[in-house]
N, C-alpha and C positions, 0 to 999 in steps of 0.2 A: 700413658695418654699420648706421648709424643710418637710412640710406635704406631698406635692406632691411627693418629692423624696422618702419619706418613703412608700407611696402607691405604687410607681413604683417598689421599691426594693422588696416589699413583694408580688407583684401580682402573679408571678409564683409559689413561695414556698407555698403561700396560696392555690392555686389550687391543688398543690400536696398533701397538708394536707387533703383537702376535699376529694380528690380521695382515699387516703389511709384510711381515716375514713370510707368511704363507701365500703372498701374492693375490689376495682376494680384495676386490674393490668394494667400497661401500654400496655402489650402485648394484653390484651383483647380489649382495645381501638383501638390499631393498626389494629386488625383483623376486628372490627366492622366498623371503618372509612376508612380502606384501606390507611392509612397514616402511614409511618414508625415510629417505636419507637423512633428513634434518633431525629425526629422533635418534638415529644411530650416531650422528655427529655429536649430539648432546651427551649420549652415553660415554663416548670417548673423551669428552671434556668434563665429565662428572657434572653435567648440567641437566638436571631432571625437571626443570621448570615447566616443560610442556608434556611431561610424562603422566600417565595414570598412576595410581597408587596400588599398594597391596598385591593381590594375586596377579593382576595384569602387568604390573611392573616386573614381577618375578618371571612371568611368562615371556615378556619381551627379552629379558636377559638370557633366559634359557634358549630362545630361538637364535639369538646372536651367537651364543657359545657353540651351539650345534652347527651353525653355518660356517663358523671359523674352524671347527674341528677341535674345540676344547672340551674338557669334562664339564658338561652342563650343570650337573648337580653341585659340583664343587664351586663353580663360579656363582651360581645362585646363592649358595650358602654364604659365600664371602660377601656378596652384594647385600644380603639381608643383615649381616653382621655390621657392615660399614655404613649403610644408608637406611635411615628410618622409613623412607618411602617404600622399601621392599620388605621391611621387618614383619614377620608373621605375627609378632606380638603387638605391633603398633596400634592396630584397630582396637584391641581390647583395652590397652592402656589409655588411649585417648577417650574412649567411651566411658571408662571408669572415672577418669578425671572430670569429664563433663557432668557426670551424675553428682559428683561431690559439690559442684558449684551450681547445680540446677540447670545445666545447659545440655541440650540434646545434640549429639554429634553423629552424623550419618556414618555408616560403616565405610571404612576405607576401601573395601572391596566392592563398593557399589558400582555397577556398570556405568552409571551416569558420570563417573569420574574419568571416562575415556576422553581423549582429546576430541575437539570438534570434528575431526576427519572421520571419527568412528573407529570401529575395531577392524584393523587391517592386518591382524596377525594370523598366521597360519595356525590351525588348531593344534593343540599340544600333542594329540595322538597322530599328527601328520607331519613329522619333522622333515626338514629339507633332505632331498634325496642326495646321497653321496655322489652318485654318478653325475648329477646335475652340477654339483660343485666342482668335480674334476673337469667336466667339460668347460665350465666357466674359466678355469685356469688354463686349459689347453687351447681353447678357441682363439684367444688373441695371438698366441704364438703361430697357429696355423694361418691366421689372417695375415700376420706380418710376413711369414714365409711366402705366401701366395703373392702378396704385393711386390716383395723384392724380386721374386722369380719373374713376375710379369714385366717389371721394369728392366731387368737385365736382359731378358730375351728380346724385348722391343729395341733396346739400345744396340744389342748385338746384331740384330737384323739390319738396323739402320746403318751401323758401321760397315757391315759386309757389303751393303749396296753402294755406299758412298766410296769405299776404298777398292771395291772389286775383288776383295780377298775372300777367303773361306769363312763360313759362319763360325766354326769352332775356334778359329784363331781370334776372330773378333770377339766372341763370347768370353774367351779367356782374358783378353785385355780389358774388356768392359767390367768383368767381375772384379779384377784386381783394383781398377780405378774406382769402381762404384763403392766397394766396401772400405777401401783405404780412405778415400775422400770423406765419406760419411762418418767414419769412425773418428777421424782427426777433427772434423768440423763440429760434430754434435755428440760423439760418444756412443751412437747407436745408428742402426740403419733407418732409411726412410720408411720402410715397411713397419718397423717397430713403432716409430712415432705415429704413423698413420693409424695403426691398429689401436694404440693407446687413446688417440682422439676419438675414434669410433666407439671404444668401450665406455668412455665417459659420456658421450653424447647419446648413444643408442645402446644402452647396456643389454636390452632385450635380445640383440643380435648374438650375444655371446652367452646366452642362458638357454639351456635345454630343459624343458619341463619333463618330469617323470610321466611315463605312460600310465593311464589308468589300468 
């Protein structure tokens, strides 16, 4: 029992670590799957208070696993084993118990059990496009590089004008000072920080949808 409880407690946090290790933001998964960030945050905390039950809960977990690049069926099977909300047997068990006491229980796979926001999940036969996920990981890096390049070129031009020296000499000095100062001060470049802020505030900018 203690092993089972341990697996249950670590299920969501383990998914979060895998997602973070792959550098995938929750906002990116939300855009790709059309499921709100708050539900994915609940999954990673093992909080399913706002989740649908049965087949829809399993479908949500399957979409998350696919978006992160995990074995979807393995994750769904573990989810069903650890959490009654996703157990394929839960509906039959609860209905049977209800009959014993003369109480009618609706099927757990009833579409009415969706959250108030409605079904925002991508259809099971239309999984997230791998190229879209690769682009979601690459786009912030390209944005950071473009921002840093623009900053260093602008500063190099300004330095060359002010000192009357050559552009390339100014560019070399600016690059050394720019990256050294930013690394010492914050541990990353201004472009990296700016791209991270953009990714969190406007995740759609870093998500490419698959062509029909």
